[in-house]
C-alpha positions in Angstrom: 15.5 -15.9 -32.1 17.8 -17.4 -34.7 19.0 -20.3 -33.6 22.1 -19.4 -34.9 22.9 -16.8 -32.3 23.3 -17.2 -28.4 22.1 -15.7 -24.9 24.9 -13.8 -24.0 25.5 -16.3 -20.5 29.0 -17.4 -19.4 28.2 -21.3 -19.6 30.7 -21.8 -18.0 30.3 -20.4 -14.5 27.5 -22.3 -14.2 26.1 -25.8 -13.5 23.9 -27.1 -15.9 20.1 -26.4 -13.4 20.7 -22.8 -13.4 21.8 -23.0 -16.8 18.8 -24.3 -17.2 16.6 -21.6 -15.4 18.2 -18.9 -17.1 18.4 -20.1 -20.8 14.5 -20.3 -19.4 13.9 -17.0 -18.7 15.9 -15.6 -21.8 13.1 -17.5 -24.3 10.2 -16.6 -21.9 11.4 -12.7 -21.5 11.0 -13.1 -25.6 8.0 -15.4 -25.8 6.2 -11.9 -24.0 7.9 -9.9 -25.9 6.0 -11.6 -29.0 3.2 -11.4 -27.2 2.0 -10.9 -23.9 -0.5 -12.6 -23.3 1.4 -16.0 -24.1 3.8 -16.1 -21.0 1.4 -15.4 -17.5 2.9 -12.6 -15.3 3.4 -15.0 -12.4 5.5 -17.3 -14.2 7.9 -14.9 -16.0 8.0 -13.5 -11.7 8.8 -16.5 -10.9 11.6 -17.1 -14.0 12.6 -13.3 -13.2 13.8 -14.3 -8.9 15.0 -17.7 -10.5 17.5 -15.6 -12.8 18.5 -12.6 -10.3 19.3 -15.7 -8.0 21.1 -17.5 -9.6 23.4 -14.6 -11.4 23.7 -12.7 -7.3 25.0 -10.0 -9.2 23.6 -6.5 -10.5 27.0 -6.4 -12.6 26.6 -8.9 -13.8 22.8 -8.6 -15.2 23.6 -5.1 -16.6 26.0 -7.0 -18.5 23.4 -9.3 -19.9 20.6 -7.4 -20.7 22.7 -5.1 -22.5 23.6 -8.2 -24.3 20.9 -9.5 -24.8 19.1 -6.4 -25.8 22.0 -5.7 -28.8 21.0 -8.5 -30.3 17.3 -8.8 -29.9 16.2 -6.2 -28.7 14.4 -6.4 -25.7 15.5 -4.9 -22.7 15.4 -7.6 -19.8 15.0 -4.7 -17.6 12.5 -2.8 -19.4 9.7 -5.3 -19.8 10.0 -6.6 -16.1 9.3 -3.3 -15.1 6.1 -3.2 -17.6 4.7 -6.2 -15.8 
């Protein structure tokens, strides 16, 4: 991702540890998309579970997925479904 872009996360809504986990998950999605062999499925699934645990809101997950896909061309939902 271009360093000028930011992830579609409301940084005011989460504490520091949660933000780190959310950003790490989105970064892993990008790495997986760039080279599926660079990120293990288990690592990605664990990060996704944490992502969903933090958000705990389907509409927020969809909002982030839509904005992330618009920025990067990568769908979180489709990536996880294809694992």
